Every structure is written in C-alpha cells, then in structure tokens.
C-alpha positions, 0 to 999 in steps of 0.5 A: 730526356737524355741520360746526362740531362736526367742525371744533372736534373736529379743532381740539382734536385738533390743539391737543392734539397740538401743545401737550400732547405728554407723553412716555411709556413703558409695557409691555403684556404682551410689548410696550413702547411709547415716545412722545416729545415730538413724538408719535413712537412706537416699540413693541418686543417684549420681552424681547429677550434670546432674540435675536429682536425686532420693532420698529414705529416711526411719527412723528406727522402725516398723511404720517408715515413708519413702519417695521417690522423683525424682527431676530435678534441685536444688539450684545450678542449679535453675529451668531447662527448659523442660517438666514435669517429669511425661511425660518425664521419660524413663526406659531403653529407654522405657516410665516409667509407673507411677501410680501417684495417691498417689504422689505429682506432680510438673513439675520437682519434684515427691514425695510420702510417700505412702508405696505401691506406693514406693514398686511398683516403686522399683519393676519396676526399681530395675533390670533396668539400667537407668532412663533418661529424654526424652529431655535431654540424659545426665540427667540420674539416674543410677540404679546400686548399688541401690539394694546394698544400700537398702539392707544395709539400711534394714540391719542397720534398722533390716528389713532383712527377715521382711515384711517391707524389701525393698530387702531381704523380708521375713515373719517376722512381721514388728512389730518385727523390732527394734525401733530407738535408743534413741535420745542423750540428751544434758545438756545446761548451766543454764544461758548465761555467763556474757559478757567480760569487755573491760579489760578482752577482752584486757588481753585475746587478749594479752594472745592469741597473745602470745599463737599464737606465742608460738604454732606451727602454719603455718599461717603467724603471720601477718595473725593470728587472735585471738578472745575471747568469754565468756564461763562461768562466770569465763572462756573464749573461746580463738580461734587462727587461725593457718592454712589456706587452699584454703577454710578453716581456722583451729583454735586452741581453749583454755579454759582460766580463765577470770582473771590473772594469766591466766590458759589455757588448749587446747580444743579437739573436740572428736566425739562419732563415727569414721567418714566415711573413717576415723579411728580416732574420733578427729575433727579439728576446721575448720571455727569455729564460737561460739555463747556465748549466746547459748554455741554453737560452729559450724565448717564448712569444705568445700571440694571445694569452691562451698560448695556442699560437706564437713563436718558441726558440732555443739557442745554444751558447758555443763559447763564442755566440748563441746559435739557433738550436730549435725554432717552432711557430704556430701562426694560426690562433685556433685553440688547437696546438699548445706550445709544446706541439707548435710545428717545428721550422728548425731543428739541430743536434748538439755535439758534445766535445771530445777529449783529446785522448779519444781524438788521438786514438781515433786518428791512429 
C-alpha cells in the first residue's frame, strides 16, 4: 500500500468514526453487543437469569480503556450461595486457569482493566464452548458468538488489522485507530421558567381535557389524566394520557401558549438514529415525566413488569424543541440489568449558557 493510499484510508476511517457513528444493539448466539454514538461498546453473555454473566467493555480510540468482568449474582438475584469464583470456574469441564495478579477479586465478582490480562483470558476461552460453575451446573456462560461480537466491536472502532484488535489482529499501529466521535453538545435554557399561576393551570387543564376528548385516544375518558408544566415564560407543556398497556402509559404532548386564546402544536420526539430492529426514528412518550426546572423530559418503556428490559430516554428542551440527551436500551429480558444499568446507545453533554460579559471578555 502506497503512502498516499494508506493516508487516505486512515483518513476515511477517522472520518467515518467521527461523523457516522450509528448506535447498534445485536445478538450473536450467546452474546449481545451494544455500541453507542461515541463508538463505545459493550458485549455481554446472555441469558443472565442463571446468575452468571461475563461482560467486556471498550471505548473508542487508540488508548481507550477496556474492562472484563465475570459476575455471579446481581440486583435482581441478590447475593447467591456458593464458593469463590476464582476456585470454581470450569472451561469445557476442566478447571479454568486464571492468573489474577492484575484482577480485582471478590468472592463472586472478578474484574480487570489490564490489557495483557484481558488478551490472555480471551486467548484461553475464545475457541471453547462453555464457562461453568463447578457447584451449579446450570450457571453457565456460553461462548458461542463471542468471537463474532468482538469482531463487530473491532470493526465499529476501526481496529481491524491493528495491534489493538481483539479478533482480526494485524500489524497496523494502534496509534492509527480512529478517535471517538465528538460528544454532542446540547444547549440548555438560560433560566428556569416562571411557575404557572393557579389561573394558568386551571385554564390549561380545561384546554387539555378538551384536547383529550377531541383527539383519538383508546383510553377510557374517565381514566385519562392531563398535566401541565411551565415550558418557558410564555409556553407550557401539556401531557395527555392516551393509551395504556400492561406496564406502560402512552401520552400525547403539546406545546401550548400560557395565555388565551390557546395556541397549541403537537410535540414529536425524533431520534437522531434508528433504534435497533426499527426503521423509523419516532419515539412515543411512554411513562413520560417532565422536570420543568431543568427542562428535561424522560420516558421509560418497560417490556415486562420486572423492568429488566426496555427503553429509557432523556430529552433536553433548548428553548425551541426537545433534543435527545440520552438513550438506553436493553433488548434481552433475562433479569440481569435493572433500568439504571441498561446499555447506553446515545449520550451527550449539556452546555450551560454563557453571559454576555464573559463572552465579550473572551473575544477580547
């Protein structure tokens, strides 16, 4: 490969990683991989409802940290009985030999961020079938699909044929691995909106009740709820419960003027990417909750009552519209992750407004 060809190839890798990061969540046999908009990826063994799971995490970039952990028990299961992992793990029926010099060791939790230790562990288990607990035959980590998941991680992070790749390793210097894409920056309102007066709240509730009656909603009118919150000093957020499932309530949202005659428009939540296994990027307001002081709207959709799988999002109002701040999703319902641990597919950083004086001083 000529110098210029190689340079253009590396430039294209860097551009793709910085601009075209597309969040994903896929399953390969016994493994699920999630990569977010920063090309930070996590692979986890599934299902975790037997109490034992292995997780690998790695951020994008040449010097990105990585982590490998094996856990027995979680928040759903609580502490489980049995001996220490380091003495009771089998690899295809034989004792798993672990050099734990650079590991954090607890009875039921093993963790390392040491790159050589991770490489040595993966080399030992990559072509095996199963990791199993000696004293509990059904507590297993299936290893089929691990190689495919890690290969996809290497591809997403631009590590293929580099010295830092976990699967398809080559002689390309790790320093040539493209950096992580830029973190999206979100504007936040300069100040919290003025609280609604009793008169404003009463009028907006009446207006919302009328909207709920005129809109097509499957929820019984007697069970519909209308809530209003200040969105800005001249606008309010109107939430109207419209449909109800076993675990979820779906709302309609409107931006409404705070004074009569009321002028309203529907609020649509548009994702900057298409979620896993979907072709559209529109999001329903499920179990919506709004923090007026921070201008934050949260949604929380459970796939089942336990709350171990589903979608959780956070949106920031910037004075004009709601912009996605965070998106987390757990597609595998296996009693392993509680909602605050669901893999993150999208993250951002809020930018507080600067006052004019500080801007002028900076310009000088």
